[in-house]
C-alpha positions in Angstrom: -122.4 -108.6 247.2 -123.3 -111.4 249.5 -126.0 -113.8 248.1 -127.8 -113.7 251.5 -128.5 -110.0 250.8 -131.2 -111.1 248.4 -133.4 -112.6 251.1 -132.8 -109.8 253.5 -134.0 -107.2 250.9 -137.3 -109.1 250.5 -138.0 -108.3 254.2 -137.8 -104.6 253.2 -140.3 -104.7 250.4 -142.6 -106.9 252.5 -142.7 -104.3 255.3 -143.4 -101.5 252.8 -146.2 -103.5 251.2 -147.8 -104.6 254.5 -147.9 -101.0 255.7 -149.1 -99.3 252.5 -151.7 -101.9 251.5 -153.9 -100.8 254.5 -154.5 -97.6 252.5 -155.8 -99.4 249.4 -158.9 -97.7 247.9 -159.0 -95.0 250.6 -158.1 -92.1 248.2 -155.1 -91.0 250.2 -152.0 -91.6 248.1 -149.6 -89.6 250.3 -150.6 -91.5 253.4 -150.0 -94.7 251.6 -146.6 -93.6 250.3 -145.6 -92.4 253.7 -146.6 -95.7 255.3 -144.5 -97.6 252.7 -141.5 -95.3 253.3 -141.7 -95.8 257.0 -141.9 -99.5 256.7 -138.8 -99.6 254.4 -136.7 -97.4 256.6 -137.5 -99.5 259.7 -136.3 -102.7 258.1 -133.4 -101.2 256.1 -131.8 -100.3 259.5 -131.4 -104.0 260.2 -129.9 -105.0 256.8 -126.2 -105.9 256.8 -125.0 -103.4 254.2 -123.6 -99.9 253.7 -126.1 -98.5 251.3 -126.5 -95.1 249.7 -129.7 -94.1 248.0 -129.0 -93.0 244.4 -132.5 -93.3 243.1 -135.1 -92.2 245.6 -138.8 -91.3 245.5 -139.6 -88.9 242.8 -140.3 -85.2 243.4 -143.0 -85.0 240.8 -145.8 -86.1 243.2 -144.2 -84.3 246.2 -144.4 -87.5 248.2 -142.4 -88.3 251.3 -139.1 -89.8 250.2 -136.2 -91.9 251.0 -133.9 -89.1 249.8 -131.0 -89.3 247.4 -127.8 -89.5 249.5 -129.5 -91.1 252.5 -127.5 -93.9 254.1 -129.2 -97.2 254.6 -128.3 -100.5 256.3 -126.7 -101.3 259.7 -123.2 -100.1 258.6 -121.7 -103.5 258.1 -121.3 -105.5 254.9 -121.0 -104.5 251.2 -121.0 -100.9 249.9 -124.0 -100.7 247.5 -126.0 -98.2 245.5 -129.7 -98.4 246.3 -132.6 -97.6 243.9 -135.9 -97.5 245.8 -139.6 -96.8 245.3 -141.4 -97.7 248.5 -144.7 -97.5 246.6 -144.6 -97.7 242.9 -148.1 -96.7 242.1 -149.4 -94.3 244.8 -152.5 -93.5 242.7 -153.0 -97.2 242.1 -153.2 -97.9 245.8 -155.4 -94.8 246.5 -157.8 -96.0 243.9 -157.6 -99.7 244.6 -156.3 -100.5 241.1 -153.8 -103.0 239.5 -150.1 -103.5 239.8 -148.8 -101.5 242.7 -145.5 -102.6 244.0 -143.0 -102.0 246.8 -139.8 -102.2 244.9 -136.0 -101.7 245.3 -132.8 -102.6 243.6 -129.2 -102.6 244.6 -125.9 -102.9 242.8 -122.2 -102.5 243.8 -121.3 -99.0 244.6 -120.9 -96.8 241.5 -122.8 -99.1 239.2 -126.2 -97.4 239.0 -127.0 -94.4 236.9 -127.9 -91.4 239.2 -130.9 -90.7 237.0 -132.5 -87.2 237.7 -136.2 -87.0 238.5 -137.6 -86.3 235.0 -139.1 -88.1 232.2 -137.4 -90.8 230.1 -138.5 -92.3 226.8 -138.3 -96.1 227.1 -138.5 -99.3 225.2 -138.3 -102.6 227.1 -138.4 -106.3 226.2 -137.8 -109.7 227.6 -134.9 -112.1 226.8 -136.2 -113.4 223.5 -136.0 -109.9 221.9 -132.7 -108.7 223.3 -130.7 -107.1 220.5 -133.7 -106.7 218.3 -134.9 -103.3 219.5 -133.8 -99.7 218.8 -135.2 -96.7 220.6 -134.4 -94.6 217.5 -136.2 -96.9 215.1 -139.8 -96.4 214.0 -142.5 -98.0 216.2 -143.5 -100.3 213.3 -140.0 -101.7 213.0 -139.6 -102.4 216.6 -142.9 -104.2 216.8 -142.2 -106.4 213.8 -138.7 -107.2 215.2 -140.1 -108.2 218.6 -142.9 -110.3 217.0 -140.3 -112.1 214.8 -138.0 -112.7 217.8 -140.8 -114.2 219.8 -142.3 -116.2 216.9 -145.6 -114.4 217.0 -147.8 -112.6 214.5 -147.9 -108.9 215.0 -151.6 -109.1 215.8 -150.7 -111.4 218.8 -148.2 -109.0 220.3 -149.2 -107.0 223.5 -147.6 -103.6 224.1 -147.9 -101.9 227.5 -148.2 -98.1 227.4 -148.9 -95.6 230.1 -152.4 -94.0 229.6 -151.3 -90.4 229.0 -152.2 -87.6 226.5 -148.6 -87.4 225.4 -148.8 -90.9 224.1 -151.7 -90.3 221.7 -149.6 -90.5 218.6 -147.6 -93.5 219.9 -150.9 -95.4 220.7 -152.2 -94.6 217.2 -148.9 -95.9 215.6 -149.0 -99.1 217.6 -152.7 -99.7 216.7 -151.9 -99.1 213.0 -149.6 -102.1 213.1 -152.4 -104.3 214.3 -150.6 -105.0 217.6 -152.7 -105.1 220.8 -152.2 -102.5 223.6 -152.5 -102.8 227.4 -153.0 -99.2 228.7 -151.9 -98.7 232.3 -152.6 -95.8 234.6 -149.3 -96.0 236.5 -146.6 -98.5 237.3 -144.2 -98.8 234.4 -141.6 -100.7 236.5 -144.1 -103.5 236.6 -144.9 -102.9 233.0 -141.3 -103.3 231.9 -140.5 -106.3 234.2 -143.6 -108.1 233.0 -142.2 -108.3 229.5 -139.7 -110.9 230.7 -142.4 -113.3 232.1 -144.4 -115.2 229.5 -147.4 -115.7 231.9 -148.1 -112.0 232.1 -149.1 -111.8 228.4 -147.0 -108.7 227.9 -144.4 -108.5 225.1 -142.9 -105.0 225.2 -143.2 -101.6 226.9 -143.1 -98.3 225.0 -143.4 -94.7 225.9 -142.2 -92.1 228.4 -142.2 -92.4 232.2 -140.0 -91.5 235.1 -136.3 -91.8 234.7 -135.8 -93.2 238.2 -138.3 -95.9 237.4 -136.3 -96.6 234.2 -133.3 -97.5 236.4 -135.3 -99.7 238.6 -136.8 -101.5 235.6 -133.3 -101.9 234.2 -132.1 -103.7 237.4 -135.0 -106.1 237.1 -134.5 -106.8 233.4 -130.7 -107.2 234.0 -131.5 -110.0 236.4 -133.9 -111.6 233.9 -131.7 -111.2 230.8 -134.0 -108.7 229.2 -133.3 -105.3 227.7 -134.4 -101.6 228.2 -133.2 -98.6 226.4 -134.0 -95.0 227.4 -133.4 -91.4 226.6 -133.8 -88.5 229.1 -136.4 -85.9 228.3 -135.6 -82.7 230.2 -138.4 -80.2 230.0 -136.6 -77.0 231.0 -133.2 -75.5 231.7 -133.3 -76.6 235.3 -133.7 -80.2 234.4 -131.0 -79.9 231.7 -128.7 -78.5 234.4 -129.6 -81.3 236.7 -128.5 -83.8 234.0 -125.2 -82.1 233.7 -124.7 -82.0 237.4 -125.1 -85.7 237.5 -122.5 -86.2 234.8 -124.9 -86.8 231.9 -123.4 -84.5 229.3 -125.2 -85.7 226.2 -128.9 -85.7 227.1 -129.9 -86.8 223.6 -128.0 -90.1 223.5 -129.7 -93.5 224.0 -128.9 -95.1 227.4 -128.4 -98.8 227.2 -128.4 -101.4 229.9 -124.8 -100.9 230.8 -125.4 -97.2 231.2 -128.3 -97.7 233.5 -126.8 -100.6 235.6 -123.3 -101.6 235.0 -121.2 -104.5 236.3 -122.2 -108.2 236.5 -124.3 -108.2 239.6 -127.5 -106.5 240.9 -130.4 -107.5 243.0 -134.1 -106.7 242.4 -136.8 -107.2 245.0 -140.5 -106.4 244.8 -143.6 -107.2 246.8 -147.1 -106.9 245.5 -149.3 -104.2 247.2 -152.3 -104.7 245.0 -152.9 -107.6 242.6 -151.1 -107.6 239.3 -150.2 -109.9 236.4 -147.0 -111.0 238.2 -147.7 -110.7 241.9 -150.7 -111.0 244.2 -151.4 -108.1 246.5 -151.4 -108.1 250.3 -154.3 -110.0 252.0 -155.3 -109.4 255.6 -157.3 -111.7 257.9 -157.5 -110.9 261.5 -154.0 -110.6 262.9 -152.3 -112.1 259.8 -151.2 -110.7 256.5 -150.0 -112.5 253.4 -147.6 -111.2 250.8 -146.2 -112.4 247.5 -142.7 -111.2 246.5 -140.2 -111.6 243.7 -136.4 -111.4 244.3 -133.8 -111.9 241.6 -130.0 -111.7 241.3 -128.2 -110.9 238.1 -125.0 -112.7 238.8 -126.6 -116.1 239.4 -129.7 -115.6 237.3 -131.8 -116.9 240.2 -135.5 -115.9 240.3 -137.5 -116.6 243.4 -141.2 -116.1 244.2 -141.8 -116.0 247.9 -145.1 -116.3 249.7 -145.1 -114.9 253.2 -147.5 -115.2 256.1 -147.0 -112.5 258.7 -148.3 -112.5 262.2 -149.1 -108.8 262.6 -149.7 -109.0 266.3 -146.0 -109.8 266.6 -145.1 -106.9 264.2 -147.2 -104.0 265.6 -145.3 -101.4 263.7 -146.7 -102.8 260.4 -150.3 -102.1 261.4 -152.1 -98.8 261.2 -155.2 -98.2 263.3 -157.9 -95.5 262.8 
């Protein structure tokens, strides 16, 4: 992939964030998601690549989507697989909460797992704890291993978990170790990527969430030298058949980084829609909007934070009016 592609992809996530952030706190998650999708599509058409969506918006919330198999880019440049979530955290935006992102990842064609839209059990950590985690190990062992790898007491460790009834036993097990927990309503891509940044105060992510989000998180952590492991959790025969149709024969096996995103190169881009530990959300003032974005490339290890100031009167398609 061309290194210039990194900067081009930030334009895509910026557009999605600028359009969807107008819906923050308005209680209309589908409208916010639709706006983000429209913003992404408009800018993707200008990007020099031949992209194919292999991870699109999930079916679980029946949101408008950049569908799997959709072709993106202007038809020139490298052939790439695209994983995309125009608005990771539709409920977050609707409720005006924390950590909504416009996010995407790309890798050379054939290098991303075509993860079906179902749940995945996950464990994720930053670079210091790579090689120290095991999805099959008891929670207590993983927490002690991560604490040791990071030179922390267990009581100082912070574990991010989605606030779900299905995680009741997991939460109890983490609390029994003495570790601290950050419960989040949505947004486990941000939760996983945050483990690789010391300033976020997050040390690991545990629990089940969407499999497509697991691939997006893997792209981000690959760029950062972190680690994620996952296992698909099909809930019925239809989901098991979907796994088989995508070439995943052993649904019980642990998926490692190389299963989720292979090869030596990948690009991850995200723009904050609402404020989070890592990125500020969109700010509007008159005819200007400001964004904060993150773009990373695995091959070079480069991590960039980009502050943008956008003159919305010169970008009328990024503004919604009542």
